[in-house]
C-alpha positions as CSV (number, residue, x, y, z in Angstrom):
1,X,210.9,51.1,-81.2
2,X,207.4,51.2,-82.5
3,X,204.4,49.6,-80.8
4,X,201.2,48.8,-82.7
5,X,198.1,50.0,-81.0
6,X,194.4,50.2,-81.6
7,X,191.7,52.6,-80.7
8,X,190.3,51.0,-77.5
9,X,187.7,53.7,-77.0
10,X,186.7,57.3,-77.0
11,X,185.7,58.9,-73.7
12,X,185.3,62.4,-72.3
13,X,187.7,63.9,-69.8
14,X,185.5,64.5,-66.8
15,X,187.7,67.4,-65.6
16,X,187.6,69.4,-68.8
17,X,184.8,67.9,-70.9
18,X,187.2,67.2,-73.7
19,X,187.3,64.0,-75.8
20,X,190.1,61.6,-75.3
21,X,191.1,58.9,-77.7
22,X,192.5,55.9,-75.8
23,X,195.0,53.8,-77.7
24,X,196.0,50.4,-76.3
25,X,198.5,47.9,-77.4
26,X,197.2,44.5,-78.5
27,X,198.1,42.9,-75.1
28,X,196.2,45.7,-73.3
29,X,199.3,46.3,-71.1
30,X,200.1,49.8,-72.4
31,X,197.7,52.6,-73.2
32,X,198.0,56.2,-74.5
33,X,195.4,58.8,-74.0
34,X,195.3,61.6,-76.6
35,X,193.2,64.6,-76.0
36,X,191.5,65.7,-79.2
37,X,188.8,68.1,-80.4
38,X,185.2,67.2,-80.6
39,X,185.0,67.1,-84.4
40,X,188.1,64.9,-84.6
41,X,186.7,62.5,-82.0
42,X,183.4,62.3,-83.8
43,X,185.2,61.7,-87.1
44,X,187.2,58.8,-85.5
45,X,184.0,57.3,-84.0
46,X,182.3,57.5,-87.5
47,X,185.3,55.8,-89.0
48,X,185.3,53.0,-86.4
49,X,181.6,52.4,-86.7
50,X,181.6,52.6,-90.5
51,X,178.7,55.0,-90.2
52,X,177.6,56.4,-93.5
53,X,177.0,60.1,-93.5
54,X,175.0,61.9,-96.1
55,X,178.1,63.9,-97.1
56,X,181.8,62.8,-96.8
57,X,184.0,64.1,-94.1
58,X,187.5,65.3,-95.1
59,X,189.0,61.9,-94.0
60,X,186.5,60.1,-96.4
61,X,187.7,62.3,-99.2
62,X,191.4,61.6,-98.3
63,X,190.6,57.9,-98.5
64,X,189.1,58.4,-101.9
65,X,192.1,60.4,-103.1
66,X,194.5,57.6,-101.9
67,X,192.5,55.1,-103.9
68,X,192.3,57.3,-107.0
69,X,196.0,58.0,-107.1
70,X,197.0,54.5,-106.2
71,X,198.6,55.5,-102.9
72,X,198.7,53.0,-100.0
73,X,198.5,54.2,-96.4
74,X,201.2,52.0,-95.0
75,X,200.8,53.1,-91.3
76,X,200.5,56.1,-89.1
77,X,203.0,56.8,-86.4
78,X,202.4,58.8,-83.2
79,X,206.0,59.9,-83.3
80,X,206.7,62.6,-80.6
81,X,205.4,64.4,-77.6
82,X,206.8,67.9,-77.1
83,X,205.4,70.6,-74.8
84,X,202.3,68.5,-74.2
85,X,201.6,68.3,-77.9
86,X,201.5,65.0,-79.8
87,X,202.9,64.7,-83.3
88,X,202.2,62.1,-85.9
89,X,203.4,60.9,-89.3
90,X,201.3,59.5,-92.1
91,X,203.4,57.0,-94.1
92,X,202.2,56.5,-97.7
93,X,203.6,54.2,-100.3
94,X,203.5,55.0,-104.1
95,X,205.4,52.8,-106.6
96,X,207.5,51.3,-103.8
97,X,208.6,54.7,-102.5
98,X,207.7,55.7,-98.9
99,X,206.3,59.2,-98.4
100,X,206.0,60.7,-95.0
101,X,203.5,63.5,-94.2
102,X,203.4,65.5,-90.9
103,X,200.0,65.2,-89.2
104,X,198.1,65.8,-86.1
105,X,197.5,62.4,-84.4
106,X,193.7,62.8,-84.5
107,X,193.7,63.4,-88.3
108,X,196.1,60.5,-88.8
109,X,194.0,58.1,-86.7
110,X,190.7,59.2,-88.4
111,X,192.3,58.3,-91.7
112,X,193.9,55.0,-90.4
113,X,190.6,53.7,-89.1
114,X,188.9,54.3,-92.4
115,X,191.5,52.3,-94.4
116,X,192.5,49.7,-91.8
117,X,196.1,50.9,-91.6
118,X,198.2,50.1,-88.5
119,X,198.5,52.7,-85.8
120,X,202.0,52.7,-84.4
121,X,203.3,54.6,-81.4
122,X,206.9,55.3,-80.5
123,X,207.7,53.7,-77.1
124,X,209.4,57.1,-76.3
125,X,206.0,58.8,-76.6
126,X,204.4,56.3,-74.2
127,X,207.2,57.0,-71.7
128,X,206.9,60.8,-72.1
129,X,203.1,60.6,-71.8
130,X,203.4,59.2,-68.3
131,X,204.9,62.5,-67.2
132,X,202.6,64.8,-69.2
133,X,201.6,67.9,-67.3
134,X,197.8,67.7,-67.7
135,X,197.3,71.2,-66.3
136,X,199.6,72.8,-68.9
137,X,198.0,70.8,-71.8
138,X,194.5,71.8,-70.8
139,X,195.4,75.4,-69.6
140,X,196.5,76.3,-73.1
141,X,193.1,75.4,-74.6
142,X,190.8,76.2,-71.7
143,X,192.8,78.7,-69.7
144,X,192.2,76.7,-66.6
145,X,194.5,75.0,-64.0
146,X,194.0,71.8,-62.1
147,X,195.4,71.1,-58.7
148,X,198.0,68.5,-58.2
149,X,195.3,66.4,-56.5
150,X,193.1,66.6,-59.7
151,X,196.1,65.6,-61.9
152,X,196.8,62.6,-59.7
153,X,193.1,61.6,-59.8
154,X,193.0,61.9,-63.6
155,X,196.2,59.9,-64.0
156,X,194.8,57.1,-61.7
157,X,191.5,57.1,-63.6
158,X,193.3,56.8,-67.0
159,X,195.6,54.0,-65.8
160,X,192.5,52.0,-64.6
161,X,190.4,52.4,-67.7
162,X,188.9,49.2,-69.0
163,X,187.4,48.6,-72.5
164,X,183.9,48.2,-71.1
165,X,184.2,51.8,-69.7
166,X,184.0,53.2,-73.3
167,X,180.8,52.0,-74.8
168,X,180.9,51.4,-78.6
169,X,182.7,54.5,-79.9
170,X,179.7,56.8,-79.6
171,X,180.0,60.5,-79.0
């Protein structure tokens, strides 16, 4: 089953100083944190704010390509979580035919916010994310470990996040 979500905010992981995109369902009952790179978080923030930059980002170019070639971004799907890595699919429609493209969630979200496409998340991903080993996810990119106590603190912090904790999508 797929659940429609929206970008509720962008924050920084206090333990690792890494950006996190927080997706929430429309009833604000379920959330999904996705750790992303600084460039990707900034690109998503620009897309959410509609900020005009002097030069287009790759996601702005992709949006223009979709328009030029009469492709519609139907939706993006955060489809899987394996070995602490999220996977996504960009679903395009051309002449009634659905085309699926493998993507990183951050890239798919950056494009979706620019074109107003739905962001869908597999309920299986949400269930798996509740058991994500934060230390392994961060260790691979930062070569650091967290204690079990730090992991529990981070999980508790993420579960108690409120929209007002985020500001207005600024990096």
